[in-house]
TIGU-419951 format. One record per atom (N, C-alpha, C): atom name; residue in three letters; x, y, z; residue number from 1. Coordinates in Angstrom, 2 decimals, m for minus. Atoms other than C-alpha are relative to their C-alpha. Layout:
% residues N
site	code	x	y	z	pos
CA	ALA	X	Y	Z	NUM
...
% end
This chain:
% residues 73
site	code	x	y	z	pos
N	MET	0.94	0.52	0.92	1
CA	MET	96.00	116.60	107.32	1
C	MET	0.68	m0.92	m1.09	1
N	ILE	m0.70	0.80	0.94	2
CA	ILE	98.50	115.32	104.82	2
C	ILE	0.46	m1.33	0.60	2
N	LEU	m0.44	1.23	m0.64	3
CA	LEU	99.78	112.76	107.38	3
C	LEU	m1.25	m1.01	0.09	3
N	LEU	1.17	0.85	0.01	4
CA	LEU	96.20	111.43	107.68	4
C	LEU	m0.23	m0.56	m1.39	4
N	LEU	0.17	0.54	1.41	5
CA	LEU	95.89	111.13	103.89	5
C	LEU	1.00	m1.01	m0.31	5
N	ILE	m1.04	1.04	0.21	6
CA	ILE	99.19	109.31	103.69	6
C	ILE	m0.30	m1.32	0.72	6
N	ALA	0.41	1.20	m0.78	7
CA	ALA	97.99	106.96	106.46	7
C	ALA	m1.08	m0.83	m0.67	7
N	VAL	1.11	0.67	0.70	8
CA	VAL	94.79	106.20	104.57	8
C	VAL	0.51	m0.67	m1.19	8
N	PHE	m0.51	0.55	1.21	9
CA	PHE	96.61	105.56	101.35	9
C	PHE	0.85	m1.21	0.28	9
N	ILE	m0.81	1.18	m0.40	10
CA	ILE	99.08	103.25	103.16	10
C	ILE	m0.88	m1.17	0.39	10
N	CYS	0.95	1.05	m0.36	11
CA	CYS	96.21	101.31	104.62	11
C	CYS	m0.62	m0.69	m1.21	11
N	ILE	0.58	0.56	1.22	12
CA	ILE	94.67	100.89	101.20	12
C	ILE	1.08	m0.90	m0.70	12
N	ILE	m1.07	0.72	0.64	13
CA	ILE	97.97	99.70	99.81	13
C	ILE	0.28	m1.28	0.77	13
N	LEU	m0.25	1.23	m0.75	14
CA	LEU	98.53	97.23	102.65	14
C	LEU	m1.15	m1.06	m0.11	14
N	TYR	1.12	0.91	0.07	15
CA	TYR	95.05	95.82	102.17	15
C	TYR	m0.11	m0.63	m1.38	15
N	GLU	0.24	0.44	1.33	16
CA	GLU	95.03	95.53	98.36	16
C	GLU	1.19	m0.73	m0.68	16
N	VAL	m1.17	0.47	0.78	17
CA	VAL	98.57	94.97	97.07	17
C	VAL	0.45	m1.43	0.31	17
N	PRO	m0.45	1.31	m0.27	18
CA	PRO	99.56	91.73	98.92	18
C	PRO	m0.82	m1.10	m0.76	18
N	LYS	0.82	0.98	0.74	19
CA	LYS	96.67	89.78	97.29	19
C	LYS	0.27	0.07	m1.42	19
N	LEU	m0.35	m0.10	1.42	20
CA	LEU	97.51	91.13	93.87	20
C	LEU	1.36	m0.63	m0.34	20
N	ILE	m1.30	0.61	0.14	21
CA	ILE	101.12	90.08	94.30	21
C	ILE	m0.11	m1.47	0.12	21
N	ARG	0.12	1.43	m0.29	22
CA	ARG	100.19	86.71	95.73	22
C	ARG	m0.63	m0.75	m1.12	22
N	ASP	0.65	0.65	1.14	23
CA	ASP	97.87	85.91	92.80	23
C	ASP	0.68	0.31	m1.31	23
N	LYS	m0.77	m0.35	1.21	24
CA	LYS	100.40	87.33	90.30	24
C	LYS	m0.82	0.71	m1.03	24
N	TYR	0.71	m0.83	0.89	25
CA	TYR	98.01	89.91	88.86	25
C	TYR	0.83	1.26	m0.29	25
N	TRP	m0.94	m1.11	0.23	26
CA	TRP	100.80	92.10	87.51	26
C	TRP	m0.61	1.19	m0.77	26
N	LYS	0.68	m1.12	0.76	27
CA	LYS	98.70	94.11	84.99	27
C	LYS	m0.95	0.76	0.89	27
N	GLU	0.94	m0.69	m1.00	28
CA	GLU	96.05	94.76	87.67	28
C	GLU	0.70	0.83	1.02	28
N	LEU	m0.77	m0.75	m0.98	29
CA	LEU	98.71	95.78	90.08	29
C	LEU	0.53	1.33	m0.57	29
N	ALA	m0.44	m1.18	0.66	30
CA	ALA	100.14	98.23	87.56	30
C	ALA	m1.13	1.05	m0.18	30
N	ALA	1.15	m0.90	0.07	31
CA	ALA	96.72	99.69	86.89	31
C	ALA	m0.46	0.58	1.35	31
N	PHE	0.34	m0.45	m1.30	32
CA	PHE	95.97	99.87	90.59	32
C	PHE	0.97	1.04	0.51	32
N	CYS	m1.05	m1.00	m0.46	33
CA	CYS	99.24	101.67	91.29	33
C	CYS	m0.15	1.34	m0.71	33
N	PHE	0.17	m1.21	0.80	34
CA	PHE	98.59	104.15	88.46	34
C	PHE	m1.22	0.82	0.54	34
N	ILE	1.19	m0.62	m0.49	35
CA	ILE	95.06	104.94	89.62	35
C	ILE	0.12	0.53	1.43	35
N	LEU	m0.20	m0.46	m1.39	36
CA	LEU	96.02	105.14	93.30	36
C	LEU	0.95	1.17	0.13	36
N	SER	m0.89	m1.15	m0.03	37
CA	SER	98.92	107.46	92.60	37
C	SER	m0.69	1.27	m0.58	37
N	LEU	0.76	m1.11	0.60	38
CA	LEU	96.67	109.68	90.45	38
C	LEU	m0.98	0.52	1.13	38
N	ALA	0.95	m0.45	m1.08	39
CA	ALA	94.09	109.74	93.34	39
C	ALA	0.70	0.69	1.06	39
N	PHE	m0.81	m0.58	m1.01	40
CA	PHE	96.82	110.54	95.82	40
C	PHE	0.43	1.42	m0.40	40
N	PHE	m0.45	m1.32	0.50	41
CA	PHE	98.15	113.40	93.67	41
C	PHE	m1.17	1.00	0.08	41
N	ILE	1.19	m0.86	m0.04	42
CA	ILE	94.64	114.86	93.28	42
C	ILE	m0.38	0.39	1.43	42
N	SER	0.39	m0.23	m1.36	43
CA	SER	93.95	114.53	96.98	43
C	SER	0.96	0.95	0.68	43
N	VAL	m1.00	m0.97	m0.54	44
CA	VAL	97.21	116.35	97.95	44
C	VAL	m0.26	1.35	m0.63	44
N	MET	0.31	m1.30	0.59	45
CA	MET	96.30	119.11	95.50	45
C	MET	m1.21	0.66	0.67	45
N	GLN	1.20	m0.51	m0.69	46
CA	GLN	92.86	119.50	97.14	46
C	GLN	0.40	0.51	1.36	46
N	ILE	m0.37	m0.38	m1.37	47
CA	ILE	94.43	119.64	100.64	47
C	ILE	0.82	1.28	m0.08	47
N	LEU	m0.88	m1.19	0.10	48
CA	LEU	97.02	122.28	99.49	48
C	LEU	m0.74	1.11	m0.65	48
N	LYS	0.81	m0.99	0.59	49
CA	LYS	94.13	124.28	97.87	49
C	LYS	0.56	0.42	m1.36	49
N	ILE	m0.49	m0.30	1.41	50
CA	ILE	95.70	124.05	94.37	50
C	ILE	m1.16	m0.31	m0.95	50
N	GLU	1.15	0.12	0.94	51
CA	GLU	93.19	124.49	91.57	51
C	GLU	0.30	m1.25	m0.87	51
N	ILE	m0.11	1.18	0.84	52
CA	ILE	92.61	121.22	89.77	52
C	ILE	m0.72	0.30	m1.34	52
N	PRO	0.59	m0.28	1.27	53
CA	PRO	91.97	121.44	86.05	53
C	PRO	m1.29	m0.77	m0.26	53
N	ASN	1.27	0.63	0.23	54
CA	ASN	88.50	120.67	84.87	54
C	ASN	0.14	m0.84	m1.28	54
N	PRO	m0.09	0.81	1.22	55
CA	PRO	88.49	117.67	82.44	55
C	PRO	m1.13	0.13	m0.90	55
N	VAL	1.15	m0.19	0.94	56
CA	VAL	85.12	118.52	81.00	56
C	VAL	0.32	1.01	m1.02	56
N	ARG	m0.38	m1.05	0.97	57
CA	ARG	86.51	121.64	79.30	57
C	ARG	0.84	m0.58	m1.09	57
N	ASP	m0.90	0.59	1.01	58
CA	ASP	89.21	119.61	77.55	58
C	ASP	m0.82	m0.99	m0.85	58
N	THR	0.74	0.95	0.70	59
CA	THR	86.74	116.89	76.65	59
C	THR	m0.91	0.68	m1.08	59
N	GLN	0.88	m0.74	0.95	60
CA	GLN	84.33	119.44	75.07	60
C	GLN	0.88	0.53	m1.16	60
N	TYR	m0.82	m0.49	1.04	61
CA	TYR	87.21	120.92	73.08	61
C	TYR	0.36	m1.15	m0.97	61
N	PHE	m0.31	1.13	0.79	62
CA	PHE	88.18	117.47	71.87	62
C	PHE	m1.16	m0.44	m0.91	62
N	VAL	1.17	0.45	0.78	63
CA	VAL	84.70	116.57	70.78	63
C	VAL	m0.35	1.02	m1.11	63
N	GLN	0.40	m1.05	0.92	64
CA	GLN	84.02	119.94	69.11	64
C	GLN	1.03	0.14	m1.16	64
N	LYS	m1.02	m0.27	1.01	65
CA	LYS	87.27	120.32	67.21	65
C	LYS	0.42	m1.22	m0.79	65
N	LEU	m0.45	1.21	0.73	66
CA	LEU	88.28	116.77	66.32	66
C	LEU	m1.14	m0.71	m0.73	66
N	PHE	1.09	0.72	0.60	67
CA	PHE	84.89	115.29	65.59	67
C	PHE	m1.02	0.93	m0.71	67
N	HIS	0.90	m1.03	0.65	68
CA	HIS	83.23	118.55	64.38	68
C	HIS	m1.40	m0.19	0.52	68
N	LEU	1.35	0.08	m0.55	69
CA	LEU	80.35	118.01	66.76	69
C	LEU	m0.14	1.17	0.99	69
N	SER	0.25	m1.07	m0.97	70
CA	SER	78.85	120.91	68.62	70
C	SER	m1.49	m0.05	0.35	70
N	TYR	1.33	0.05	m0.52	71
CA	TYR	75.75	121.10	70.65	71
C	TYR	m0.47	1.37	0.41	71
N	PRO	0.47	m1.30	m0.36	72
CA	PRO	73.56	124.18	71.20	72
C	PRO	0.10	0.16	1.54	72
N	GLN	m0.21	m0.28	m1.45	73
CA	GLN	74.17	125.86	74.54	73
C	GLN	m1.30	0.44	0.64	73
% end
């Protein structure tokens, strides 16, 4: 399963990256690489059945504690 995932991500890279390099979109290439590597990391974690942290919980904490906003439950 991981080999299939790697193959899919390689296909995405081979399709997208050459055009970004040819057109010299360096910032877009950096953003693309960051987002793609994050997606790959999360996908591998799902395949290996590793629990992925819930970002909503951290966002709620951030909103409640830093901005002093809380909503009724």
